[in-house]
C-alpha positions in Angstrom: -50.5 13.3 26.4 -51.2 12.9 22.7 -48.9 12.7 19.7 -50.1 15.9 18.1 -49.3 17.7 21.4 -45.7 16.5 21.2 -45.6 17.5 17.5 -46.8 21.0 18.3 -44.2 21.3 21.1 -41.4 20.2 18.7 -42.6 22.6 16.0 -42.4 25.6 18.4 -39.0 24.4 19.6 -37.6 24.1 16.1 -39.1 27.4 14.7 -38.9 29.6 17.8 -42.3 30.9 17.1 -45.9 29.8 17.8 -47.0 31.5 14.6 -44.4 29.7 12.5 -45.2 26.4 14.2 -48.9 26.8 13.4 -48.0 27.4 9.7 -45.7 24.3 9.7 -48.4 22.1 11.3 -51.2 23.6 9.1 -53.3 24.5 12.2 -54.2 27.8 13.9 -51.9 29.5 16.4 -54.4 29.1 19.1 -54.4 25.3 18.5 -50.6 25.2 18.9 -50.8 27.3 22.1 -53.5 25.0 23.5 -51.6 21.8 22.8 -48.4 23.2 24.4 -50.2 24.4 27.4 -51.8 20.9 27.8 -48.3 19.3 28.0 -47.2 22.0 30.5 -50.2 21.3 32.7 -49.5 17.5 32.6 -45.9 18.0 33.5 -46.5 20.9 36.0 -43.7 23.0 34.5 -43.4 25.6 31.7 -41.6 24.4 28.6 -40.9 27.8 27.0 -39.8 31.3 28.0 -42.5 33.5 26.4 -40.9 36.9 27.0 -39.5 38.3 23.8 -38.2 35.4 21.6 -39.7 32.0 22.4 -37.0 29.8 24.0 -37.0 26.4 25.7 -36.8 26.3 29.5 -34.6 23.7 31.2 -37.6 21.3 31.3 -38.2 22.0 27.6 -34.6 21.1 26.7 -35.0 17.9 28.7 -38.2 16.9 26.9 -37.2 17.8 23.3 -34.9 14.8 22.5 -37.4 12.4 24.0 -40.3 13.9 22.2 -38.3 13.7 18.9 -37.6 10.0 19.5 -41.3 9.3 20.2 -42.4 11.1 17.0 -39.8 9.4 14.9 -40.7 6.0 16.2 -44.3 6.6 15.4 -43.5 7.8 11.9 -41.4 4.7 11.3 -44.2 2.4 12.7 -46.7 4.1 10.4 -44.4 3.5 7.4 -43.7 -0.1 8.2 -47.4 -0.9 8.6 -48.2 0.9 5.3 -45.5 -1.1 3.6 -46.9 -4.3 5.1 -50.4 -3.6 3.8 -49.0 -2.7 0.4 -47.2 -6.0 0.1 -43.7 -4.8 0.9 -43.1 -7.7 3.4 -39.5 -8.7 3.8 -40.0 -12.2 5.0 -42.6 -15.0 4.8 -42.3 -18.1 7.0 -44.0 -21.4 6.4 -44.1 -24.6 8.4 -45.4 -27.8 6.9 -45.4 -31.6 7.4 -42.6 -33.5 5.7 -44.7 -34.9 2.8 -46.0 -31.4 2.0 -42.5 -29.9 2.0 -41.3 -32.8 -0.3 -44.1 -32.9 -2.9 -46.6 -29.9 -2.6 -44.4 -26.9 -2.0 -41.5 -27.0 -4.5 -43.4 -25.7 -7.5 -45.2 -23.2 -5.3 -41.8 -22.0 -4.0 -40.5 -21.4 -7.5 -43.6 -19.4 -8.6 -43.7 -17.3 -5.5 -40.0 -16.4 -5.6 -40.4 -15.3 -9.2 -43.3 -13.1 -8.3 -41.8 -11.7 -5.1 -38.0 -11.6 -5.5 -37.7 -9.2 -2.5 -39.5 -11.5 0.0 -37.3 -13.9 1.9 -39.1 -17.2 2.0 -38.4 -19.6 4.8 -39.9 -23.2 4.8 -39.5 -25.5 7.8 -40.6 -29.2 7.9 -42.2 -30.0 11.3 -44.8 -32.3 12.8 -48.4 -31.0 12.8 -48.6 -30.1 16.5 -45.3 -28.2 16.5 -46.2 -26.4 13.2 -49.4 -25.1 14.8 -47.6 -24.1 17.9 -45.1 -21.9 16.1 -48.0 -20.4 14.1 -49.8 -19.5 17.4 -46.5 -18.1 18.8 -46.1 -15.8 15.8 -43.0 -17.5 14.5 -44.5 -18.5 11.1 -47.2 -17.1 8.9 -48.7 -20.3 7.5 -48.8 -23.9 8.7 -49.8 -26.8 6.4 -50.7 -29.7 8.6 -53.0 -32.6 9.4 -56.4 -31.4 10.4 -56.8 -31.1 14.2 -59.9 -29.1 15.2 -58.8 -29.1 18.8 -55.7 -26.9 17.9 -57.4 -24.6 15.4 -60.7 -24.0 17.2 -60.6 -20.2 17.7 -61.8 -17.2 15.8 -58.3 -16.0 14.8 -57.5 -19.1 12.8 -58.4 -19.5 9.2 -58.4 -23.2 8.1 -58.5 -24.1 4.4 -59.0 -27.8 3.5 -56.5 -28.9 0.9 -56.9 -32.6 0.3 -57.8 -35.9 2.0 -55.6 -39.0 1.3 -55.7 -42.7 2.2 -53.3 -44.2 4.7 -51.5 -47.3 3.4 -49.3 -50.0 4.8 -45.5 -50.0 4.2 -43.6 -53.3 4.8 -40.5 -55.2 3.6 -41.0 -57.0 0.3 -40.7 -60.4 2.1 -43.0 -59.6 4.9 -45.9 -62.1 5.5 -48.5 -59.4 4.9 -47.1 -58.6 1.4 -49.1 -61.6 0.0 -52.3 -59.6 0.4 -53.4 -57.3 -2.3 -55.5 -55.5 0.3 -54.3 -56.1 3.9 -57.2 -56.9 6.3 -57.4 -54.5 9.2 -57.5 -57.4 11.7 -54.0 -58.6 10.5 -52.4 -55.3 11.4 -52.6 -55.8 15.2 -50.5 -59.0 14.9 -47.3 -57.2 14.0 -45.1 -54.5 15.7 -45.2 -51.1 14.1 -43.1 -48.1 13.6 -45.1 -44.8 14.2 -44.4 -41.1 14.1 -43.3 -39.8 17.5 -45.5 -37.8 19.8 -46.6 -34.4 18.4 -47.1 -35.8 14.9 -50.7 -36.0 13.7 -50.3 -39.4 12.1 -49.5 -41.0 15.5 -52.8 -39.7 16.9 -54.8 -40.9 13.9 -53.3 -44.4 14.0 -53.7 -44.7 17.8 -57.3 -43.6 17.7 -58.2 -46.1 14.9 -56.9 -49.0 16.9 -58.5 -47.8 20.1 -61.9 -47.3 18.4 -61.9 -50.9 17.2 -60.7 -52.4 20.5 -57.3 -53.4 19.3 -53.8 -52.9 20.7 -51.3 -51.0 18.7 -47.9 -52.7 19.2 -45.5 -49.7 19.0 -41.9 -50.9 18.6 -40.3 -47.6 17.6 -41.1 -43.9 17.2 -39.4 -42.0 14.4 -39.8 -38.5 12.8 -38.4 -38.8 9.2 -39.6 -40.7 6.2 -36.0 -41.9 5.4 -35.8 -43.5 8.8 -39.2 -45.2 8.3 -37.9 -46.8 5.1 -34.6 -47.8 6.6 -36.2 -49.5 9.6 -39.1 -51.2 7.7 -36.7 -52.5 5.1 -35.1 -54.7 7.8 -38.0 -57.1 7.8 -40.4 -57.5 10.7 -41.8 -54.0 11.4 -44.6 -52.4 9.5 -45.8 -48.8 9.2 -49.1 -47.0 8.4 -48.3 -43.9 6.4 -50.2 -41.5 4.2 -50.2 -42.1 0.5 -48.1 -38.9 -0.3 -45.4 -40.1 2.1 -45.0 -43.4 0.2 -44.0 -42.2 -3.3 -40.3 -43.0 -2.8 -41.1 -46.3 -1.2 -43.0 -47.5 -4.3 -39.9 -47.5 -6.4 -37.8 -49.3 -3.7 -37.4 -53.0 -4.7 -37.0 -54.0 -1.0 -40.3 -52.4 0.1 -43.9 -52.9 -0.8 -47.0 -50.7 -0.2 -50.5 -52.1 0.2 -53.9 -50.5 0.8 -55.7 -51.6 3.9 -59.1 -53.0 4.1 -62.1 -51.8 6.1 -62.2 -49.9 8.3 -60.1 -47.7 5.9 -58.0 -44.9 7.3 -57.3 -41.4 5.9 -55.9 -38.1 6.8 -57.0 -34.6 6.0 -54.4 -31.9 5.2 -55.3 -28.3 5.8 -53.6 -24.9 5.5 -53.8 -22.7 8.6 -53.1 -19.0 9.0 -54.7 -16.1 10.9 -57.2 -13.4 9.9 -54.7 -10.6 10.2 -52.1 -12.3 8.1 -54.5 -12.9 5.2 -54.7 -9.1 4.9 -51.0 -9.0 3.8 -50.8 -9.5 0.0 -47.7 -11.8 -0.2 -49.3 -14.1 2.4 -52.6 -14.1 0.6 -51.0 -14.9 -2.7 -48.9 -17.7 -1.3 -52.1 -19.2 0.2 -53.8 -18.9 -3.2 -50.9 -20.8 -4.8 -51.1 -23.6 -2.3 -54.9 -24.0 -2.8 -54.5 -24.1 -6.6 -51.6 -26.6 -6.5 -52.9 -28.9 -3.8 -55.6 -30.7 -5.9 -53.2 -31.1 -8.9 -50.4 -32.4 -6.8 -52.5 -34.9 -4.9 -54.2 -36.1 -8.0 -50.8 -36.9 -9.5 -49.7 -38.8 -6.4 -53.0 -40.8 -6.3 -52.7 -41.7 -10.0 -49.1 -42.9 -9.6 -50.1 -45.0 -6.6 -52.5 -47.0 -8.7 -50.3 -47.1 -11.9 -46.8 -48.5 -11.2 -45.8 -47.9 -14.8 -45.5 -44.2 -14.1 -43.1 -44.6 -11.2 -40.1 -43.6 -13.4 -41.7 -40.3 -14.2 -42.5 -39.9 -10.5 -38.8 -40.4 -9.6 -37.8 -37.8 -12.2 -40.4 -35.4 -10.7 -39.3 -36.0 -7.2 -35.6 -35.5 -8.1 -36.5 -32.3 -9.9 -38.5 -30.9 -6.9 -35.7 -31.8 -4.5 -33.2 -30.1 -6.7 -35.3 -26.9 -6.8 -35.6 -26.8 -3.0 -31.9 -27.3 -2.4 -30.7 -24.9 -5.1 -33.0 -21.9 -4.6 -31.5 -19.2 -2.4 -33.0 -16.1 -1.1 -31.4 -12.6 -0.5 -28.5 -12.9 1.9 -27.7 -16.5 0.8 -29.9 -18.3 3.2 -31.2 -21.7 2.1 -34.9 -21.8 1.4 -35.8 -25.1 3.1 -34.6 -25.8 6.6 -35.4 -29.0 8.4 -35.4 -28.3 12.1 -35.7 -30.9 14.8 -39.2 -31.2 16.2 
């Protein structure tokens, strides 16, 4: 049974005439008759009394409301898909690692909301593995994560490299390793470390580096927020290997120091991941373009500040401004823009 057959049946039922139904559907009368007969043959019962005025049979009366619902649903589906293709998307969901949500996304959020005031934007900070999982499950449209080819190796995924940044060492100001301008890699294995918990890409990067060089990683604690890392490391003995963009606040903390690490150096790659079909939707495509444009500028600023302590005051002002933007922007319905969900 085809949709046009149901539409022909409804046209005859509404007009009471095969001729009027043909005119309404812009087809010939014979076409209308053939489509109605096809339904009757499928169901095994007549749908109209054809003697005198055309009237519905008992079976026809039973079919009519159901056929009307089917046709209505189809029309609504067509309209929703057309709206989607034309950029009339009501919601856009983004998941990203914590440093991306803190430093890369705030100016992008502001620009996007100005251009698309009718799109409800939702941003959630998650670990890389979880962010990719919710993307695969269809719960978000875009994930900005550490690069992991094992989780993005399929034809549906579109992976856009954004930037690569060095991993540096965070420690208390009085820690023995703070005497080094560049901390030798061999020294790292001597001290217990704080790492991101399982499911975060940084844990995997650090573990692999130690394993490749035949060293044991002494994990003392697993955490999942940058505030917790700073609080624990500030206590004295524990150290943490973290990406450069996650250390901007630590650089202006008098109780903490950040040092580069010596060979073998460690870095992480950050990528944006979405799917082929989502890139056909204009708001998603435009958000991805904004991210790509902003990524190089944002990371260049962080990198410059990491090597020029005199600019830390301006960094603090910038970070406070960005946080203010994230916490104050609200979307239609009053929902907060940035939500930090447990991972």
